[in-house]
C-alpha positions as CSV (number, residue, x, y, z in Angstrom):
1,M,-138.3,232.8,71.7
2,E,-139.5,236.2,72.8
3,R,-136.9,237.8,70.6
4,I,-138.0,235.8,67.6
5,A,-141.7,236.5,68.2
6,G,-141.0,240.2,68.8
7,G,-142.0,240.1,72.5
8,D,-144.8,238.5,74.3
9,P,-147.5,241.1,75.1
10,E,-150.2,238.4,75.4
11,N,-148.2,236.2,77.7
12,K,-148.3,233.2,75.4
13,I,-144.7,232.1,75.7
14,H,-143.8,229.8,78.6
15,K,-140.9,227.7,79.6
16,L,-141.9,224.0,79.8
17,L,-140.9,223.7,83.5
18,E,-143.3,226.6,84.4
19,F,-146.1,224.1,84.0
20,A,-144.5,222.0,86.8
21,G,-144.2,225.1,89.1
22,K,-140.5,225.5,88.5
23,T,-138.7,228.7,87.3
24,R,-135.4,227.1,86.2
25,D,-134.4,226.0,82.7
26,I,-134.3,222.4,81.6
27,A,-130.9,220.8,82.2
28,D,-128.9,220.9,78.9
29,P,-127.1,217.6,78.4
30,W,-124.7,219.3,76.0
31,Y,-123.1,221.0,79.0
32,T,-124.0,218.6,81.8
33,G,-123.7,215.2,80.0
34,N,-126.6,214.1,82.2
35,F,-129.3,213.0,79.8
36,D,-131.3,211.4,82.6
37,A,-131.7,214.8,84.3
38,T,-132.9,216.3,81.0
39,Y,-135.3,213.5,80.4
40,E,-136.7,213.9,83.9
41,D,-137.1,217.7,83.4
42,V,-138.9,217.2,80.1
43,M,-141.2,214.5,81.6
44,E,-142.0,216.7,84.6
45,G,-142.8,219.7,82.3
46,C,-144.9,217.6,80.0
47,R,-146.9,216.1,82.9
48,G,-147.6,219.7,84.1
49,L,-148.6,220.8,80.6
50,L,-150.9,217.9,80.3
51,S,-152.5,218.7,83.6
52,S,-153.1,222.3,82.6
53,L,-154.8,221.2,79.4
54,V,-157.2,218.6,81.0
């Protein structure tokens, strides 16, 4: 994303799991085959994002 946007000097680009206090990437089911883990990662990130907005 930073490459596409030409960098992030204003610190506006974040990974979804950063909103949940995690530094890792969301599990990719293409490689893991574990869609449940990906779902849980996305849900955790979305809950954190929602909390940061409210």
